[in-house]
MOPAC internal coordinates of N, CA, C and O (Angstrom, degrees):
PM7 1SCF
backbone

  N    0.0000 0     0.00 0     0.00 0    0    0    0
  C    1.4515 1     0.00 0     0.00 0    1    0    0
  C    1.5207 1   106.17 1     0.00 0    2    1    0
  O    1.2310 1   120.93 1   -42.05 1    3    2    1
  N    1.3599 1   115.83 1   137.95 1    3    2    1
  C    1.4656 1   121.20 1   175.06 1    5    3    2
  C    1.4936 1   110.26 1  -107.58 1    6    5    3
  O    1.2310 1   120.96 1   -37.72 1    7    6    5
  N    1.3340 1   115.77 1   142.28 1    7    6    5
  C    1.4378 1   121.54 1  -179.48 1    9    7    6
  C    1.5342 1   106.11 1  -124.23 1   10    9    7
  O    1.2310 1   120.26 1   -46.06 1   11   10    9
  N    1.3370 1   117.12 1   133.94 1   11   10    9
  C    1.4618 1   120.66 1   175.32 1   13   11   10
  C    1.5203 1   110.69 1  -114.77 1   14   13   11
  O    1.2310 1   120.76 1   -38.57 1   15   14   13
  N    1.2926 1   116.16 1   141.43 1   15   14   13
  C    1.4848 1   122.63 1   177.44 1   17   15   14
  C    1.5002 1   108.06 1  -117.74 1   18   17   15
  O    1.2310 1   121.91 1   -53.46 1   19   18   17
  N    1.3110 1   113.96 1   126.54 1   19   18   17
  C    1.4579 1   120.72 1   177.68 1   21   19   18
  C    1.5293 1   107.14 1  -127.73 1   22   21   19
  O    1.2310 1   120.53 1   -48.48 1   23   22   21
  N    1.3171 1   116.59 1   131.52 1   23   22   21
  C    1.4858 1   121.34 1   178.72 1   25   23   22
  C    1.4979 1   108.23 1  -130.09 1   26   25   23
  O    1.2310 1   119.60 1   -21.55 1   27   26   25
  N    1.3089 1   118.36 1   158.45 1   27   26   25
  C    1.4296 1   121.38 1   172.66 1   29   27   26
  C    1.5134 1   110.84 1   -91.29 1   30   29   27
  O    1.2310 1   120.30 1   -12.07 1   31   30   29
  N    1.3298 1   117.03 1   167.93 1   31   30   29
  C    1.4661 1   121.22 1  -173.05 1   33   31   30
  C    1.4904 1   113.43 1   -67.41 1   34   33   31
  O    1.2310 1   118.78 1   170.88 1   35   34   33
  N    1.3058 1   119.94 1    -9.12 1   35   34   33
  C    1.4547 1   121.36 1   177.80 1   37   35   34
  C    1.5966 1   112.32 1   -88.38 1   38   37   35
  O    1.2310 1   121.29 1  -178.49 1   39   38   37
  N    1.3309 1   115.14 1     1.51 1   39   38   37
  C    1.4546 1   116.71 1  -179.62 1   41   39   38
  C    1.4930 1   111.40 1   -63.07 1   42   41   39
  O    1.2310 1   120.84 1   -24.03 1   43   42   41
  N    1.3317 1   116.00 1   155.97 1   43   42   41
  C    1.4380 1   121.37 1  -179.19 1   45   43   42
  C    1.4860 1   112.66 1  -103.86 1   46   45   43
  O    1.2310 1   121.20 1  -122.97 1   47   46   45
  N    1.3453 1   115.31 1    57.03 1   47   46   45
  C    1.4536 1   122.63 1  -179.03 1   49   47   46
  C    1.5469 1   108.33 1  -115.30 1   50   49   47
  O    1.2310 1   120.05 1   -39.04 1   51   50   49
  N    1.3055 1   117.52 1   140.96 1   51   50   49
  C    1.4827 1   119.14 1   175.72 1   53   51   50
  C    1.5445 1   109.24 1   -65.55 1   54   53   51
  O    1.2310 1   120.09 1   -35.20 1   55   54   53
  N    1.3656 1   117.42 1   144.80 1   55   54   53
  C    1.4101 1   121.05 1   177.89 1   57   55   54
  C    1.5465 1   112.75 1   -56.70 1   58   57   55
  O    1.2310 1   119.76 1   144.58 1   59   58   57
  N    1.3147 1   118.07 1   -35.42 1   59   58   57
  C    1.4532 1   121.55 1  -179.77 1   61   59   58
  C    1.5132 1   111.24 1   -64.02 1   62   61   59
  O    1.2310 1   119.71 1   141.21 1   63   62   61
  N    1.3658 1   118.16 1   -38.79 1   63   62   61
  C    1.4539 1   123.19 1   175.93 1   65   63   62
  C    1.5302 1   111.35 1   -63.09 1   66   65   63
  O    1.2310 1   120.85 1   134.57 1   67   66   65
  N    1.3143 1   115.98 1   -45.43 1   67   66   65
  C    1.4776 1   121.08 1   179.69 1   69   67   66
  C    1.5134 1   109.78 1   -60.59 1   70   69   67
  O    1.2310 1   119.33 1   135.71 1   71   70   69
  N    1.3009 1   118.89 1   -44.29 1   71   70   69
  C    1.4592 1   121.85 1  -179.09 1   73   71   70
  C    1.5474 1   110.45 1   -68.59 1   74   73   71
  O    1.2310 1   120.86 1   134.80 1   75   74   73
  N    1.3139 1   115.96 1   -45.20 1   75   74   73
  C    1.5044 1   120.30 1  -178.46 1   77   75   74
  C    1.4936 1   114.31 1   -60.38 1   78   77   75
  O    1.2310 1   120.34 1   147.52 1   79   78   77
  N    1.3513 1   116.95 1   -32.48 1   79   78   77
  C    1.4384 1   119.87 1  -176.88 1   81   79   78
  C    1.5174 1   113.62 1  -106.81 1   82   81   79
  O    1.2310 1   120.37 1  -166.14 1   83   82   81
  N    1.3362 1   116.89 1    13.86 1   83   82   81
  C    1.4765 1   121.47 1   177.90 1   85   83   82
  C    1.5350 1   112.96 1    52.22 1   86   85   83
  O    1.2310 1   121.17 1  -136.18 1   87   86   85
  N    1.3321 1   115.37 1    43.82 1   87   86   85
  C    1.4800 1   119.30 1  -179.49 1   89   87   86
  C    1.5448 1   107.34 1   -82.37 1   90   89   87
  O    1.2310 1   121.28 1   -45.28 1   91   90   89
  N    1.3371 1   115.15 1   134.72 1   91   90   89
  C    1.4509 1   120.34 1   178.58 1   93   91   90
  C    1.4998 1   108.70 1   -83.60 1   94   93   91
  O    1.2310 1   119.90 1   -50.12 1   95   94   93
  N    1.3119 1   117.80 1   129.88 1   95   94   93
  C    1.4578 1   124.30 1  -176.42 1   97   95   94
  C    1.5244 1   109.05 1  -108.20 1   98   97   95
  O    1.2310 1   119.94 1   -62.76 1   99   98   97
  N    1.3388 1   117.71 1   117.24 1   99   98   97
  C    1.4703 1   121.86 1   176.21 1  101   99   98
  C    1.5304 1   109.55 1   -93.63 1  102  101   99
  O    1.2310 1   119.65 1   -51.44 1  103  102  101
  N    1.3179 1   118.27 1   128.56 1  103  102  101
  C    1.4810 1   119.92 1   179.76 1  105  103  102
  C    1.5485 1   110.03 1   -70.13 1  106  105  103
  O    1.2310 1   121.43 1   -28.68 1  107  106  105
  N    1.2759 1   114.87 1   151.32 1  107  106  105
  C    1.4571 1   122.17 1   167.88 1  109  107  106
  C    1.5080 1   106.25 1  -107.81 1  110  109  107
  O    1.2310 1   121.03 1   -22.51 1  111  110  109
  N    1.3325 1   115.63 1   157.49 1  111  110  109
  C    1.4902 1   121.91 1   178.88 1  113  111  110
  C    1.4840 1   109.94 1   -97.00 1  114  113  111
  O    1.2310 1   121.59 1   -51.64 1  115  114  113
  N    1.3234 1   114.56 1   128.36 1  115  114  113
  C    1.4768 1   122.08 1   173.25 1  117  115  114
  C    1.5191 1   106.41 1  -104.81 1  118  117  115
  O    1.2310 1   121.54 1   -53.93 1  119  118  117
  N    1.3420 1   114.66 1   126.07 1  119  118  117
  C    1.4841 1   118.90 1   178.91 1  121  119  118
  C    1.5198 1   108.81 1  -126.08 1  122  121  119
  O    1.2310 1   122.04 1   -52.41 1  123  122  121
  N    1.3608 1   113.70 1   127.59 1  123  122  121
  C    1.4564 1   119.93 1   177.13 1  125  123  122
  C    1.5128 1   103.14 1  -129.70 1  126  125  123
  O    1.2310 1   120.00 1   -68.52 1  127  126  125
  N    1.3231 1   117.60 1   111.48 1  127  126  125
  C    1.4447 1   121.13 1  -175.73 1  129  127  126
  C    1.5366 1   111.62 1    61.65 1  130  129  127
  O    1.2310 1   120.67 1    55.09 1  131  130  129
  N    1.3233 1   116.33 1  -124.91 1  131  130  129
  C    1.4396 1   121.57 1   175.27 1  133  131  130
  C    1.5225 1   114.67 1   -87.05 1  134  133  131
  O    1.2310 1   120.51 1   165.62 1  135  134  133
  N    1.3538 1   116.63 1   -14.38 1  135  134  133
  C    1.4470 1   121.81 1  -175.63 1  137  135  134
  C    1.5134 1   110.09 1   -80.82 1  138  137  135
  O    1.2310 1   119.95 1   -41.09 1  139  138  137
  N    1.2809 1   117.70 1   138.91 1  139  138  137
  C    1.4745 1   124.99 1  -179.69 1  141  139  138
  C    1.5342 1   110.62 1  -132.04 1  142  141  139
  O    1.2310 1   120.56 1   -45.57 1  143  142  141
  N    1.3268 1   116.53 1   134.43 1  143  142  141
  C    1.4451 1   121.37 1   177.00 1  145  143  142
  C    1.5211 1   109.22 1  -134.13 1  146  145  143
  O    1.2310 1   120.92 1   -50.39 1  147  146  145
  N    1.3638 1   115.84 1   129.61 1  147  146  145
  C    1.4666 1   120.11 1   170.15 1  149  147  146
  C    1.4962 1   107.56 1   -81.17 1  150  149  147
  O    1.2310 1   120.95 1   -64.84 1  151  150  149
  N    1.3269 1   115.78 1   115.16 1  151  150  149
  C    1.4745 1   118.78 1  -175.95 1  153  151  150
  C    1.5431 1   109.64 1   -85.58 1  154  153  151
  O    1.2310 1   122.53 1   -66.21 1  155  154  153
  N    1.3286 1   112.77 1   113.79 1  155  154  153
  C    1.4935 1   120.49 1   177.78 1  157  155  154
  C    1.5231 1   111.17 1  -105.87 1  158  157  155
  O    1.2310 1   119.10 1  -157.85 1  159  158  157
  N    1.3081 1   119.32 1    22.15 1  159  158  157
  C    1.4750 1   125.04 1  -177.69 1  161  159  158
  C    1.4965 1   112.78 1    65.88 1  162  161  159
  O    1.2310 1   121.48 1  -149.58 1  163  162  161
  N    1.3185 1   114.76 1    30.42 1  163  162  161
  C    1.4901 1   119.59 1   175.55 1  165  163  162
  C    1.5520 1   105.17 1   -94.87 1  166  165  163
  O    1.2310 1   120.52 1   -79.48 1  167  166  165
  N    1.2918 1   116.61 1   100.52 1  167  166  165
  C    1.4621 1   121.92 1  -172.79 1  169  167  166
  C    1.5188 1   114.55 1   -54.08 1  170  169  167
  O    1.2310 1   121.96 1   135.60 1  171  170  169
  N    1.3602 1   113.86 1   -44.40 1  171  170  169
  C    1.4422 1   117.64 1  -179.20 1  173  171  170
  C    1.5585 1   112.63 1   -67.44 1  174  173  171
  O    1.2310 1   119.75 1   138.77 1  175  174  173
  N    1.3296 1   118.08 1   -41.23 1  175  174  173
  C    1.4427 1   119.54 1   176.67 1  177  175  174
  C    1.4917 1   112.90 1   -63.00 1  178  177  175
  O    1.2310 1   120.68 1   141.83 1  179  178  177
  N    1.3297 1   116.31 1   -38.17 1  179  178  177
  C    1.4936 1   119.52 1  -179.33 1  181  179  178
  C    1.5065 1   109.60 1   -69.60 1  182  181  179
  O    1.2310 1   120.31 1   137.97 1  183  182  181
  N    1.3243 1   117.00 1   -42.03 1  183  182  181
  C    1.4841 1   119.71 1   179.66 1  185  183  182
  C    1.5330 1   110.72 1   -64.41 1  186  185  183
  O    1.2310 1   121.06 1   138.19 1  187  186  185
  N    1.3203 1   115.59 1   -41.81 1  187  186  185
  C    1.4881 1   119.48 1   177.20 1  189  187  186
  C    1.4963 1   113.01 1   -61.06 1  190  189  187
  O    1.2310 1   119.88 1   139.24 1  191  190  189
  N    1.3515 1   117.83 1   -40.76 1  191  190  189
  C    1.4399 1   123.63 1   175.65 1  193  191  190
  C    1.4939 1   111.32 1   -61.57 1  194  193  191
  O    1.2310 1   119.62 1   131.69 1  195  194  193
  N    1.3554 1   118.33 1   -48.31 1  195  194  193
  C    1.4665 1   122.18 1  -178.13 1  197  195  194
  C    1.5124 1   112.51 1   -68.00 1  198  197  195
  O    1.2310 1   119.02 1   151.27 1  199  198  197
  N    1.3204 1   119.48 1   -28.73 1  199  198  197
  C    1.4553 1   121.07 1  -179.69 1  201  199  198
  C    1.5242 1   113.71 1   -86.07 1  202  201  199
  O    1.2310 1   120.57 1   165.48 1  203  202  201
  N    1.3863 1   116.51 1   -14.52 1  203  202  201
  C    1.4847 1   120.04 1  -177.62 1  205  203  202
  C    1.4844 1   111.09 1   -78.88 1  206  205  203
  O    1.2310 1   120.10 1   180.00 1  207  206  205

């Protein structure tokens, strides 16, 4: 039997755990005003978006 685990980018799992267990990460969309960012758990991209 095969089991698949899919989580969204707001999950509270360490990146190392996600990679080690081949967990599929689905991005969530962050919208502030007219600006939209697909959050892929890239901390720098998210911070840049929030500060812009």
